All heavy atoms as TSV, in Angstrom:
chain	resi	resn	atom	element	x	y	z
A	1	MET	N	N	0.842	-1.208	-0.004
A	1	MET	CA	C	0.007	0.001	-0.001
A	1	MET	C	C	0.858	1.269	0.019
A	1	MET	O	O	0.544	2.223	-0.724
A	1	MET	CB	C	-0.929	-0.019	1.199
A	1	MET	CG	C	-1.937	1.126	1.288
A	1	MET	SD	S	-3.486	0.360	0.923
A	1	MET	CE	C	-4.539	1.744	1.289
A	2	ASP	N	N	1.965	1.247	0.756
A	2	ASP	CA	C	2.836	2.387	0.780
A	2	ASP	C	C	3.598	2.569	-0.522
A	2	ASP	O	O	3.872	3.718	-0.944
A	2	ASP	CB	C	3.894	2.276	1.933
A	2	ASP	CG	C	3.240	2.427	3.276
A	2	ASP	OD1	O	2.217	3.181	3.351
A	2	ASP	OD2	O	3.773	1.904	4.304
A	3	LYS	N	N	3.882	1.435	-1.207
A	3	LYS	CA	C	4.525	1.566	-2.507
A	3	LYS	C	C	3.634	2.194	-3.478
A	3	LYS	O	O	4.075	3.014	-4.336
A	3	LYS	CB	C	4.938	0.176	-2.953
A	3	LYS	CG	C	6.080	-0.476	-2.192
A	3	LYS	CD	C	6.445	-1.823	-2.753
A	3	LYS	CE	C	7.566	-2.468	-1.905
A	3	LYS	NZ	N	7.909	-3.774	-2.450
A	4	ASP	N	N	2.372	1.834	-3.434
A	4	ASP	CA	C	1.389	2.432	-4.380
A	4	ASP	C	C	1.265	3.934	-4.161
A	4	ASP	O	O	1.172	4.741	-5.075
A	4	ASP	CB	C	0.008	1.805	-4.209
A	4	ASP	CG	C	-0.005	0.357	-4.765
A	4	ASP	OD1	O	0.915	0.036	-5.593
A	4	ASP	OD2	O	-0.885	-0.454	-4.331
A	5	ARG	N	N	1.229	4.350	-2.856
A	5	ARG	CA	C	1.136	5.764	-2.559
A	5	ARG	C	C	2.408	6.535	-3.049
A	5	ARG	O	O	2.312	7.644	-3.535
A	5	ARG	CB	C	0.991	5.998	-1.047
A	5	ARG	CG	C	-0.368	5.690	-0.571
A	5	ARG	CD	C	-0.538	6.086	0.895
A	5	ARG	NE	N	-1.870	5.948	1.307
A	5	ARG	CZ	C	-2.386	6.459	2.340
A	5	ARG	NH1	N	-1.686	7.316	3.109
A	5	ARG	NH2	N	-3.655	6.285	2.655
A	6	GLY	N	N	3.543	5.888	-2.921
A	6	GLY	CA	C	4.761	6.514	-3.415
A	6	GLY	C	C	4.728	6.666	-4.936
A	6	GLY	O	O	5.139	7.683	-5.471
A	7	LYS	N	N	4.229	5.676	-5.664
A	7	LYS	CA	C	4.108	5.742	-7.077
A	7	LYS	C	C	3.083	6.832	-7.483
A	7	LYS	O	O	3.354	7.579	-8.430
A	7	LYS	CB	C	3.705	4.406	-7.689
A	7	LYS	CG	C	4.819	3.371	-7.619
A	7	LYS	CD	C	4.386	2.069	-8.236
A	7	LYS	CE	C	5.442	0.991	-8.154
A	7	LYS	NZ	N	4.989	-0.301	-8.730
A	8	ILE	N	N	1.996	6.853	-6.797
A	8	ILE	CA	C	0.904	7.851	-7.091
A	8	ILE	C	C	1.539	9.258	-6.840
A	8	ILE	O	O	1.296	10.204	-7.630
A	8	ILE	CB	C	-0.293	7.641	-6.277
A	8	ILE	CG1	C	-0.987	6.330	-6.755
A	8	ILE	CG2	C	-1.245	8.808	-6.347
A	8	ILE	CD1	C	-2.149	5.850	-5.854
A	9	ALA	N	N	2.207	9.456	-5.686
A	9	ALA	CA	C	2.836	10.777	-5.374
A	9	ALA	C	C	3.839	11.188	-6.458
A	9	ALA	O	O	3.866	12.327	-6.879
A	9	ALA	CB	C	3.430	10.775	-4.025
A	10	ALA	N	N	4.611	10.224	-6.905
A	10	ALA	CA	C	5.615	10.492	-7.926
A	10	ALA	C	C	4.960	10.872	-9.242
A	10	ALA	O	O	5.409	11.814	-9.922
A	10	ALA	CB	C	6.563	9.268	-8.132
A	11	ALA	N	N	3.876	10.195	-9.561
A	11	ALA	CA	C	3.165	10.503	-10.809
A	11	ALA	C	C	2.498	11.939	-10.690
A	11	ALA	O	O	2.554	12.729	-11.682
A	11	ALA	CB	C	2.073	9.478	-11.064
A	12	ILE	N	N	1.971	12.188	-9.549
A	12	ILE	CA	C	1.366	13.560	-9.376
A	12	ILE	C	C	2.391	14.623	-9.477
A	12	ILE	O	O	2.247	15.661	-10.129
A	12	ILE	CB	C	0.637	13.629	-8.005
A	12	ILE	CG1	C	-0.584	12.773	-8.048
A	12	ILE	CG2	C	0.236	15.052	-7.674
A	12	ILE	CD1	C	-1.272	12.543	-6.674
A	13	MET	N	N	3.571	14.438	-8.768
A	13	MET	CA	C	4.701	15.411	-8.835
A	13	MET	C	C	5.184	15.573	-10.287
A	13	MET	O	O	5.428	16.721	-10.708
A	13	MET	CB	C	5.783	14.967	-7.944
A	13	MET	CG	C	5.468	15.066	-6.479
A	13	MET	SD	S	5.203	16.729	-5.881
A	13	MET	CE	C	6.886	17.363	-5.946
A	14	SER	N	N	5.276	14.500	-11.057
A	14	SER	CA	C	5.709	14.593	-12.363
A	14	SER	C	C	4.762	15.376	-13.236
A	14	SER	O	O	5.194	16.211	-14.080
A	14	SER	CB	C	5.931	13.187	-12.900
A	14	SER	OG	O	6.297	13.211	-14.253
A	15	ALA	N	N	3.489	15.130	-13.055
A	15	ALA	CA	C	2.469	15.840	-13.843
A	15	ALA	C	C	2.520	17.336	-13.505
A	15	ALA	O	O	2.365	18.156	-14.396
A	15	ALA	CB	C	1.134	15.250	-13.568
A	16	VAL	N	N	2.601	17.670	-12.193
A	16	VAL	CA	C	2.622	19.072	-11.799
A	16	VAL	C	C	3.874	19.730	-12.349
A	16	VAL	O	O	3.790	20.873	-12.839
A	16	VAL	CB	C	2.578	19.180	-10.260
A	16	VAL	CG1	C	2.895	20.557	-9.796
A	16	VAL	CG2	C	1.230	18.691	-9.741
A	17	ASN	N	N	5.011	19.111	-12.279
A	17	ASN	CA	C	6.238	19.702	-12.850
A	17	ASN	C	C	6.132	19.956	-14.355
A	17	ASN	O	O	6.526	20.941	-14.850
A	17	ASN	CB	C	7.445	18.839	-12.507
A	17	ASN	CG	C	7.855	18.899	-11.116
A	17	ASN	OD1	O	7.549	19.931	-10.449
A	17	ASN	ND2	N	8.537	17.918	-10.614
A	18	ALA	N	N	5.522	18.931	-15.081
A	18	ALA	CA	C	5.408	19.106	-16.519
A	18	ALA	C	C	4.443	20.277	-16.823
A	18	ALA	O	O	4.705	21.086	-17.766
A	18	ALA	CB	C	4.848	17.808	-17.113
A	19	TYR	N	N	3.387	20.390	-16.034
A	19	TYR	CA	C	2.379	21.490	-16.213
A	19	TYR	C	C	3.057	22.882	-15.979
A	19	TYR	O	O	2.886	23.775	-16.750
A	19	TYR	CB	C	1.202	21.283	-15.274
A	19	TYR	CG	C	0.224	22.464	-15.308
A	19	TYR	CD1	C	-0.632	22.589	-16.385
A	19	TYR	CD2	C	0.209	23.418	-14.336
A	19	TYR	CE1	C	-1.509	23.667	-16.461
A	19	TYR	CE2	C	-0.619	24.500	-14.333
A	19	TYR	CZ	C	-1.492	24.651	-15.418
A	19	TYR	OH	O	-2.367	25.691	-15.459
A	20	MET	N	N	3.892	22.934	-14.892
A	20	MET	CA	C	4.519	24.214	-14.590
A	20	MET	C	C	5.547	24.559	-15.660
A	20	MET	O	O	5.680	25.748	-16.019
A	20	MET	CB	C	5.171	24.051	-13.193
A	20	MET	CG	C	4.177	24.051	-12.051
A	20	MET	SD	S	4.911	23.863	-10.419
A	20	MET	CE	C	5.791	25.328	-10.241
A	21	GLU	N	N	6.280	23.611	-16.180
A	21	GLU	CA	C	7.219	23.882	-17.255
A	21	GLU	C	C	6.493	24.363	-18.532
A	21	GLU	O	O	6.951	25.320	-19.154
A	21	GLU	CB	C	8.045	22.620	-17.535
A	21	GLU	CG	C	9.135	22.321	-16.554
A	21	GLU	CD	C	9.904	21.106	-16.874
A	21	GLU	OE1	O	9.756	20.557	-18.036
A	21	GLU	OE2	O	10.594	20.568	-15.991
A	22	GLU	N	N	5.434	23.750	-18.810
A	22	GLU	CA	C	4.649	24.133	-19.987
A	22	GLU	C	C	4.102	25.572	-19.845
A	22	GLU	O	O	4.136	26.322	-20.777
A	22	GLU	CB	C	3.462	23.164	-20.168
A	22	GLU	CG	C	2.860	23.247	-21.530
A	22	GLU	CD	C	1.821	22.084	-21.702
A	22	GLU	OE1	O	2.155	20.920	-21.497
A	22	GLU	OE2	O	0.631	22.455	-21.948
A	23	GLU	N	N	3.599	25.906	-18.646
A	23	GLU	CA	C	3.075	27.255	-18.430
A	23	GLU	C	C	4.237	28.237	-18.511
A	23	GLU	O	O	4.033	29.339	-19.064
A	23	GLU	CB	C	2.460	27.308	-16.976
A	23	GLU	CG	C	1.133	26.642	-16.916
A	23	GLU	CD	C	0.098	27.376	-17.763
A	23	GLU	OE1	O	0.007	28.650	-17.654
A	23	GLU	OE2	O	-0.680	26.742	-18.457
A	24	GLN	N	N	5.412	27.922	-17.971
A	24	GLN	CA	C	6.543	28.834	-18.011
A	24	GLN	C	C	6.947	29.093	-19.518
A	24	GLN	O	O	7.235	30.205	-19.861
A	24	GLN	CB	C	7.704	28.249	-17.235
A	24	GLN	CG	C	8.871	29.254	-17.155
A	24	GLN	CD	C	10.040	28.713	-16.346
A	24	GLN	OE1	O	9.923	27.623	-15.856
A	24	GLN	NE2	N	11.074	29.498	-16.171
A	25	MET	N	N	7.003	28.009	-20.300
A	25	MET	CA	C	7.328	28.172	-21.706
A	25	MET	C	C	6.370	28.991	-22.418
A	25	MET	O	O	6.688	29.895	-23.296
A	25	MET	CB	C	7.487	26.817	-22.353
A	25	MET	CG	C	8.764	26.092	-21.912
A	25	MET	SD	S	9.069	24.456	-22.590
A	25	MET	CE	C	7.953	24.139	-23.813
A	26	ALA	N	N	5.038	28.827	-22.113
A	26	ALA	CA	C	4.007	29.642	-22.758
A	26	ALA	C	C	4.134	31.105	-22.382
A	26	ALA	O	O	3.983	32.011	-23.139
A	26	ALA	CB	C	2.633	29.143	-22.346
A	27	HIS	N	N	4.438	31.356	-21.102
A	27	HIS	CA	C	4.660	32.752	-20.609
A	27	HIS	C	C	5.838	33.404	-21.335
A	27	HIS	O	O	5.795	34.570	-21.704
A	27	HIS	CB	C	4.781	32.758	-19.071
A	27	HIS	CG	C	5.036	34.085	-18.514
A	27	HIS	ND1	N	4.088	35.080	-18.515
A	27	HIS	CD2	C	6.175	34.657	-17.976
A	27	HIS	CE1	C	4.605	36.135	-17.954
A	27	HIS	NE2	N	5.866	35.904	-17.647
A	28	GLU	N	N	6.962	32.638	-21.410
A	28	GLU	CA	C	8.095	33.163	-22.030
A	28	GLU	C	C	7.934	33.472	-23.543
A	28	GLU	O	O	8.354	34.507	-24.050
A	28	GLU	CB	C	9.325	32.223	-21.907
A	28	GLU	CG	C	9.838	32.112	-20.542
A	28	GLU	CD	C	10.945	31.046	-20.338
A	28	GLU	OE1	O	11.188	30.340	-21.366
A	28	GLU	OE2	O	11.421	30.896	-19.253
A	29	ALA	N	N	7.058	32.643	-24.173
A	29	ALA	CA	C	6.759	32.890	-25.570
A	29	ALA	C	C	5.971	34.175	-25.756
A	29	ALA	O	O	6.086	34.864	-26.773
A	29	ALA	CB	C	6.032	31.653	-26.157
A	30	LEU	N	N	5.123	34.450	-24.790
A	30	LEU	CA	C	4.282	35.705	-24.898
A	30	LEU	C	C	5.102	36.909	-24.580
A	30	LEU	O	O	4.824	37.994	-25.112
A	30	LEU	CB	C	3.104	35.618	-23.913
A	30	LEU	CG	C	2.001	34.646	-24.292
A	30	LEU	CD1	C	0.977	34.523	-23.202
A	30	LEU	CD2	C	1.368	34.987	-25.621
A	31	THR	N	N	6.095	36.838	-23.685
A	31	THR	CA	C	6.789	38.031	-23.245
A	31	THR	C	C	7.997	38.273	-24.194
A	31	THR	O	O	8.517	39.392	-24.172
A	31	THR	CB	C	7.350	37.897	-21.833
A	31	THR	OG1	O	8.113	36.674	-21.709
A	31	THR	CG2	C	6.201	37.735	-20.840
A	32	MET	N	N	8.415	37.368	-24.988
A	32	MET	CA	C	9.538	37.572	-25.911
A	32	MET	C	C	9.052	38.507	-27.028
A	32	MET	O	O	7.967	38.412	-27.566
A	32	MET	CB	C	10.029	36.311	-26.574
A	32	MET	CG	C	10.699	35.395	-25.499
A	32	MET	SD	S	11.287	33.839	-26.283
A	32	MET	CE	C	12.474	34.426	-27.428
A	33	PRO	N	N	9.874	39.538	-27.384
A	33	PRO	CA	C	9.527	40.458	-28.481
A	33	PRO	C	C	9.466	39.642	-29.754
A	33	PRO	O	O	10.300	38.816	-30.085
A	33	PRO	CB	C	10.593	41.465	-28.461
A	33	PRO	CG	C	11.765	40.815	-27.781
A	33	PRO	CD	C	11.176	39.835	-26.812
A	34	GLN	N	N	8.443	39.983	-30.560
A	34	GLN	CA	C	8.248	39.321	-31.862
A	34	GLN	C	C	9.145	39.994	-32.894
A	34	GLN	O	O	9.254	41.194	-32.938
A	34	GLN	CB	C	6.789	39.370	-32.290
A	34	GLN	CG	C	5.841	38.715	-31.323
A	34	GLN	CD	C	5.978	37.239	-31.295
A	34	GLN	OE1	O	6.338	36.616	-32.278
A	34	GLN	NE2	N	5.908	36.625	-30.107
A	35	ARG	N	N	9.799	39.172	-33.740
A	35	ARG	CA	C	10.617	39.704	-34.813
A	35	ARG	C	C	9.746	40.200	-35.977
A	35	ARG	O	O	8.736	39.581	-36.271
A	35	ARG	CB	C	11.619	38.652	-35.252
A	35	ARG	CG	C	12.641	38.280	-34.284
A	35	ARG	CD	C	13.610	37.281	-34.810
A	35	ARG	NE	N	14.236	37.790	-36.027
A	35	ARG	CZ	C	14.989	37.061	-36.804
A	35	ARG	NH1	N	15.216	35.820	-36.589
A	35	ARG	NH2	N	15.548	37.575	-37.902
A	36	LYS	N	N	10.130	41.314	-36.448
A	36	LYS	CA	C	9.386	41.911	-37.597
A	36	LYS	C	C	9.937	41.162	-38.806
A	36	LYS	O	O	11.116	40.802	-38.950
A	36	LYS	CB	C	9.645	43.348	-37.736
A	36	LYS	CG	C	9.061	44.137	-36.602
A	36	LYS	CD	C	9.295	45.635	-36.780
A	36	LYS	CE	C	8.720	46.396	-35.615
A	36	LYS	NZ	N	8.981	47.835	-35.767
A	37	PRO	N	N	9.065	40.991	-39.826
A	37	PRO	CA	C	9.548	40.350	-41.057
A	37	PRO	C	C	10.551	41.186	-41.830
A	37	PRO	O	O	10.558	42.397	-41.675
A	37	PRO	CB	C	8.227	40.181	-41.900
A	37	PRO	CG	C	7.218	41.084	-41.299
A	37	PRO	CD	C	7.644	41.285	-39.884
A	38	ALA	N	N	11.461	40.616	-42.478
A	38	ALA	CA	C	12.499	41.331	-43.207
A	38	ALA	C	C	11.911	42.176	-44.289
A	38	ALA	O	O	10.894	41.780	-44.928
A	38	ALA	CB	C	13.484	40.337	-43.800
A	39	LEU	N	N	12.481	43.380	-44.444
A	39	LEU	CA	C	11.975	44.279	-45.488
A	39	LEU	C	C	12.367	43.725	-46.850
A	39	LEU	O	O	13.506	43.378	-47.115
A	39	LEU	CB	C	12.647	45.646	-45.295
A	39	LEU	CG	C	12.239	46.753	-46.243
A	39	LEU	CD1	C	10.672	46.996	-46.118
A	39	LEU	CD2	C	13.012	48.001	-45.967
A	40	VAL	N	N	11.382	43.592	-47.726
A	40	VAL	CA	C	11.618	43.043	-49.054
A	40	VAL	C	C	11.533	44.242	-50.013
A	40	VAL	O	O	10.463	44.941	-50.102
A	40	VAL	CB	C	10.557	41.993	-49.399
A	40	VAL	CG1	C	10.761	41.485	-50.807
A	40	VAL	CG2	C	10.648	40.844	-48.415
A	41	LEU	N	N	12.571	44.416	-50.792
A	41	LEU	CA	C	12.571	45.545	-51.784
A	41	LEU	C	C	12.279	44.890	-53.170
A	41	LEU	O	O	12.965	43.979	-53.588
A	41	LEU	CB	C	13.882	46.251	-51.819
A	41	LEU	CG	C	14.243	47.037	-50.561
A	41	LEU	CD1	C	15.604	47.666	-50.678
A	41	LEU	CD2	C	13.173	48.134	-50.313
A	42	SER	N	N	11.269	45.377	-53.778
A	42	SER	CA	C	10.886	44.887	-55.132
A	42	SER	C	C	11.525	45.785	-56.155
A	42	SER	O	O	11.433	47.045	-56.115
A	42	SER	CB	C	9.401	44.926	-55.296
A	42	SER	OG	O	9.038	44.663	-56.602
A	43	MET	N	N	12.232	45.210	-57.113
A	43	MET	CA	C	12.862	46.002	-58.165
A	43	MET	C	C	11.838	46.680	-59.024
A	43	MET	O	O	12.018	47.761	-59.541
A	43	MET	CB	C	13.812	45.145	-59.033
A	43	MET	CG	C	14.978	44.652	-58.182
A	43	MET	SD	S	15.930	45.856	-57.309
A	43	MET	CE	C	16.620	46.793	-58.701
A	44	TRP	N	N	10.617	46.080	-59.158
A	44	TRP	CA	C	9.572	46.706	-59.889
A	44	TRP	C	C	9.100	48.001	-59.217
A	44	TRP	O	O	8.879	48.989	-59.876
A	44	TRP	CB	C	8.403	45.760	-60.075
A	44	TRP	CG	C	8.623	44.675	-60.992
A	44	TRP	CD1	C	8.885	43.367	-60.638
A	44	TRP	CD2	C	8.608	44.730	-62.393
A	44	TRP	NE1	N	9.060	42.605	-61.817
A	44	TRP	CE2	C	8.904	43.434	-62.885
A	44	TRP	CE3	C	8.403	45.766	-63.329
A	44	TRP	CZ2	C	8.952	43.181	-64.261
A	44	TRP	CZ3	C	8.491	45.478	-64.647
A	44	TRP	CH2	C	8.785	44.161	-65.134
A	45	HIS	N	N	9.034	47.955	-57.911
A	45	HIS	CA	C	8.642	49.097	-57.115
A	45	HIS	C	C	9.662	50.224	-57.320
A	45	HIS	O	O	9.264	51.378	-57.520
A	45	HIS	CB	C	8.541	48.721	-55.683
A	45	HIS	CG	C	7.987	49.775	-54.752
A	45	HIS	ND1	N	6.663	50.093	-54.786
A	45	HIS	CD2	C	8.589	50.519	-53.859
A	45	HIS	CE1	C	6.510	51.054	-53.890
A	45	HIS	NE2	N	7.690	51.346	-53.312
A	46	ILE	N	N	10.981	49.911	-57.205
A	46	ILE	CA	C	11.977	50.945	-57.282
A	46	ILE	C	C	12.034	51.540	-58.740
A	46	ILE	O	O	12.159	52.727	-58.881
A	46	ILE	CB	C	13.377	50.343	-56.905
A	46	ILE	CG1	C	13.370	49.982	-55.402
A	46	ILE	CG2	C	14.487	51.271	-57.226
A	46	ILE	CD1	C	14.522	49.176	-54.995
A	47	SER	N	N	11.984	50.671	-59.695
A	47	SER	CA	C	12.091	51.155	-61.089
A	47	SER	C	C	10.860	51.930	-61.421
A	47	SER	O	O	10.942	52.937	-62.192
A	47	SER	CB	C	12.280	50.001	-62.058
A	47	SER	OG	O	11.167	49.149	-62.074
A	48	GLY	N	N	9.710	51.628	-60.857
A	48	GLY	CA	C	8.478	52.380	-61.077
A	48	GLY	C	C	8.616	53.804	-60.554
A	48	GLY	O	O	8.215	54.768	-61.205
A	49	ARG	N	N	9.180	53.953	-59.359
A	49	ARG	CA	C	9.386	55.282	-58.795
A	49	ARG	C	C	10.404	56.066	-59.626
A	49	ARG	O	O	10.209	57.269	-59.839
A	49	ARG	CB	C	9.930	55.170	-57.358
A	49	ARG	CG	C	8.855	54.849	-56.377
A	49	ARG	CD	C	9.387	54.969	-55.013
A	49	ARG	NE	N	8.354	54.691	-54.063
A	49	ARG	CZ	C	8.486	54.770	-52.733
A	49	ARG	NH1	N	9.655	55.088	-52.262
A	49	ARG	NH2	N	7.523	54.484	-51.945
A	50	GLU	N	N	11.450	55.419	-60.057
A	50	GLU	CA	C	12.436	56.084	-60.897
A	50	GLU	C	C	11.851	56.609	-62.156
A	50	GLU	O	O	12.108	57.682	-62.641
A	50	GLU	CB	C	13.654	55.149	-61.205
A	50	GLU	CG	C	14.499	54.894	-59.982
A	50	GLU	CD	C	15.624	53.884	-60.358
A	50	GLU	OE1	O	15.626	53.341	-61.462
A	50	GLU	OE2	O	16.489	53.629	-59.424
A	51	GLU	N	N	10.964	55.780	-62.752
A	51	GLU	CA	C	10.305	56.200	-64.006
A	51	GLU	C	C	9.379	57.358	-63.798
A	51	GLU	O	O	9.357	58.287	-64.592
A	51	GLU	CB	C	9.545	55.017	-64.570
A	51	GLU	CG	C	8.838	55.258	-65.888
A	51	GLU	CD	C	9.852	55.543	-67.015
A	51	GLU	OE1	O	11.036	55.168	-66.915
A	51	GLU	OE2	O	9.479	56.184	-68.019
A	52	MET	N	N	8.651	57.368	-62.656
A	52	MET	CA	C	7.783	58.486	-62.311
A	52	MET	C	C	8.588	59.828	-62.171
A	52	MET	O	O	8.248	60.833	-62.661
A	52	MET	CB	C	6.931	58.241	-61.100
A	52	MET	CG	C	5.878	57.198	-61.314
A	52	MET	SD	S	4.734	57.054	-59.921
A	52	MET	CE	C	5.756	56.826	-58.524
A	53	MET	N	N	9.744	59.674	-61.473
A	53	MET	CA	C	10.571	60.900	-61.293
A	53	MET	C	C	11.158	61.391	-62.645
A	53	MET	O	O	11.204	62.565	-62.858
A	53	MET	CB	C	11.730	60.534	-60.324
A	53	MET	CG	C	11.257	60.416	-58.882
A	53	MET	SD	S	12.596	60.262	-57.709
A	53	MET	CE	C	13.288	58.674	-58.080
A	54	ARG	N	N	11.518	60.446	-63.508
A	54	ARG	CA	C	12.101	60.838	-64.793
A	54	ARG	C	C	11.016	61.511	-65.676
A	54	ARG	O	O	11.346	62.561	-66.292
A	54	ARG	CB	C	12.600	59.584	-65.500
A	54	ARG	CG	C	13.442	59.881	-66.732
A	54	ARG	CD	C	14.044	58.627	-67.291
A	54	ARG	NE	N	13.171	57.675	-67.858
A	54	ARG	CZ	C	12.539	57.829	-68.972
A	54	ARG	NH1	N	12.829	58.829	-69.747
A	54	ARG	NH2	N	11.751	56.857	-69.421
A	55	MET	N	N	9.797	61.007	-65.591
A	55	MET	CA	C	8.704	61.640	-66.353
A	55	MET	C	C	8.416	62.991	-65.862
A	55	MET	O	O	8.139	63.957	-66.582
A	55	MET	CB	C	7.471	60.735	-66.422
A	55	MET	CG	C	7.577	59.447	-67.187
A	55	MET	SD	S	8.037	59.795	-68.931
A	55	MET	CE	C	6.460	60.456	-69.479
A	56	ARG	N	N	8.452	63.178	-64.553
A	56	ARG	CA	C	8.183	64.455	-63.897
A	56	ARG	C	C	9.247	65.467	-64.338
A	56	ARG	O	O	8.963	66.638	-64.611
A	56	ARG	CB	C	8.108	64.292	-62.405
A	56	ARG	CG	C	7.808	65.581	-61.695
A	56	ARG	CD	C	7.656	65.343	-60.219
A	56	ARG	NE	N	7.293	66.655	-59.626
A	56	ARG	CZ	C	7.528	66.950	-58.372
A	56	ARG	NH1	N	8.114	66.051	-57.552
A	56	ARG	NH2	N	7.260	68.114	-57.860
A	57	GLN	N	N	10.485	65.030	-64.332
A	57	GLN	CA	C	11.580	65.937	-64.762
A	57	GLN	C	C	11.388	66.367	-66.221
A	57	GLN	O	O	11.599	67.481	-66.616
A	57	GLN	CB	C	12.938	65.242	-64.640
A	57	GLN	CG	C	13.403	65.124	-63.201
A	57	GLN	CD	C	14.623	64.282	-63.043
A	57	GLN	OE1	O	15.089	63.681	-64.050
A	57	GLN	NE2	N	15.224	64.244	-61.902
A	58	LEU	N	N	10.950	65.396	-67.100
A	58	LEU	CA	C	10.682	65.774	-68.513
A	58	LEU	C	C	9.556	66.817	-68.617
A	58	LEU	O	O	9.678	67.746	-69.353
A	58	LEU	CB	C	10.336	64.502	-69.288
A	58	LEU	CG	C	11.496	63.537	-69.560
A	58	LEU	CD1	C	10.927	62.232	-70.195
A	58	LEU	CD2	C	12.574	64.166	-70.416
A	59	TRP	N	N	8.507	66.641	-67.868
A	59	TRP	CA	C	7.402	67.635	-67.824
A	59	TRP	C	C	7.882	68.966	-67.353
A	59	TRP	O	O	7.489	69.994	-67.902
A	59	TRP	CB	C	6.218	67.135	-66.986
A	59	TRP	CG	C	5.338	66.184	-67.718
A	59	TRP	CD1	C	5.256	64.838	-67.613
A	59	TRP	CD2	C	4.333	66.520	-68.707
A	59	TRP	NE1	N	4.302	64.285	-68.434
A	59	TRP	CE2	C	3.722	65.346	-69.144
A	59	TRP	CE3	C	3.968	67.727	-69.286
A	59	TRP	CZ2	C	2.745	65.304	-70.135
A	59	TRP	CZ3	C	2.977	67.682	-70.266
A	59	TRP	CH2	C	2.364	66.464	-70.640
A	60	GLN	N	N	8.661	68.964	-66.335
A	60	GLN	CA	C	9.186	70.242	-65.830
A	60	GLN	C	C	10.080	70.944	-66.824
A	60	GLN	O	O	10.061	72.146	-66.982
A	60	GLN	CB	C	9.969	69.989	-64.503
A	60	GLN	CG	C	9.049	69.666	-63.325
A	60	GLN	CD	C	9.820	69.346	-62.071
A	60	GLN	OE1	O	11.066	69.174	-62.119
A	60	GLN	NE2	N	9.108	69.200	-60.971
A	61	ARG	N	N	10.838	70.194	-67.591
A	61	ARG	CA	C	11.680	70.808	-68.659
A	61	ARG	C	C	10.857	71.418	-69.770
A	61	ARG	O	O	11.114	72.442	-70.305
A	61	ARG	CB	C	12.627	69.733	-69.243
A	61	ARG	CG	C	13.748	69.410	-68.345
A	61	ARG	CD	C	14.695	68.440	-69.047
A	61	ARG	NE	N	15.557	67.800	-68.040
A	61	ARG	CZ	C	16.193	66.693	-68.235
A	61	ARG	NH1	N	16.048	66.021	-69.426
A	61	ARG	NH2	N	16.956	66.174	-67.311
A	62	ARG	N	N	9.697	70.711	-70.081
A	62	ARG	CA	C	8.804	71.239	-71.127
A	62	ARG	C	C	8.170	72.576	-70.670
A	62	ARG	O	O	7.961	73.447	-71.481
A	62	ARG	CB	C	7.806	70.283	-71.483
A	62	ARG	CG	C	8.246	69.075	-72.301
A	62	ARG	CD	C	7.077	68.237	-72.709
A	62	ARG	NE	N	7.533	66.955	-73.220
A	62	ARG	CZ	C	6.747	65.948	-73.485
A	62	ARG	NH1	N	5.476	66.025	-73.278
A	62	ARG	NH2	N	7.282	64.815	-74.005
A	63	ILE	N	N	7.719	72.542	-69.427
A	63	ILE	CA	C	6.968	73.725	-68.934
A	63	ILE	C	C	7.921	74.957	-68.780
A	63	ILE	O	O	7.513	76.085	-69.113
A	63	ILE	CB	C	6.320	73.430	-67.637
A	63	ILE	CG1	C	5.200	72.361	-67.859
A	63	ILE	CG2	C	5.753	74.664	-66.959
A	63	ILE	CD1	C	4.600	71.833	-66.574
A	64	ASN	N	N	9.120	74.742	-68.317
A	64	ASN	CA	C	10.047	75.892	-68.117
A	64	ASN	C	C	10.685	76.322	-69.322
A	64	ASN	O	O	10.870	76.322	-70.312
A	64	ASN	CB	C	11.165	75.536	-67.063
A	64	ASN	CG	C	10.527	75.333	-65.667
A	64	ASN	OD1	O	9.527	75.931	-65.347
A	64	ASN	ND2	N	11.158	74.515	-64.882
């Protein structure tokens, strides 16, 4: 009977420890700062802006 109680107590302690570790890991995951995604530069986006600036310069040359 005492052996059974010892096994039950060990199982309970093991379950409690596993639960506490899991809760701690979940808490750490929430408190860690989230990384922002890397900035992706699209060459289409850059070349489109360059083209708009070039066209604006041509219009300004015509007007002046």
